[in-house]
N, C-alpha and C positions, 0 to 999 in steps of 0.2 A: 886441543893444541891450545895453551895460551899466548895469545898473539899481543906484540909489541904494541901497543895502541891505547893512548891515553883516553879511557871507556869517559873521563867528565868532559872532555874538550868536543864529543860529537856528537849529535840527537841519536836516535836508535837506529833510525833506515839508515843516515851514515855507517854507521858500526858494520852492520847488518851487509852492507855494499863494499867497505873495508875487508872483510872477513872473508865473504863469498870472491873475493878478488884474490886473495893469500891463500883460500883452500884451492881455487882452480890452478894457480903455479903448483902448488905440492902437489894436488892430483895428476902433474903433466910430467912434472918430473918421475914421477910413481910409474909413469908410464901406458898413466890414462889418457884416451883420446880427447885432447880438448883443443877445440878449433884455435889457431890462430885470430881469427874476425873477433872471436869471443872474448879472449884473454886483450888485446887490444880496444877494445869497448870499454869493458871491465878495467882495464891499463886508465884510460882516459877517465874516467868517471873518477877512480881512486884521486888522480891526481889533481882534479878538479875541488876533490871532498875536502882534502889534505891542504892545496892552494899555499904553500911552506917548503920551499926546497931543505930548508933544517931537518922539519919533520918529517920530510921523505926519508932522506940521509938515514937519520935517526931509524928510522923503522925498518930500512933497508939491513942497517950493519944487525941489527937487532934480530932482526927476521933471519940475516944470513949464518949468523951465531947459533941458532935455534935447530936451523936446518938445512943451511950448507946452500941455498937457493940465494945468490945477489939479483933481486929483482931488478933494478937499473939492468945490467949486464943481460941479464934474460929477454926482459923486455925490445931493449935495442935489437939482440939480435934476431927475436920474432918481427921486429918493425924491418931490418934489413932483408929477410928470408921473404917478407911479403910483397914485397915491390915487384 
């Protein structure tokens, strides 16, 4: 899948981290066993890399359009259920 990432704005390592997080979200949506802790840790890393709310919203909107998975809503539900 071609993820909605500005590949020029991030280092190779950062892109790999972002893609891993998005891939985990997709795997979980398809029913794969993905631990909440793993997703929460990767989400925190994802947000630290982007460090820009507008960019997060842009990626969330584009990712949801491609996959049907809303990043923010999904992660808030996981955070809530993990408490």
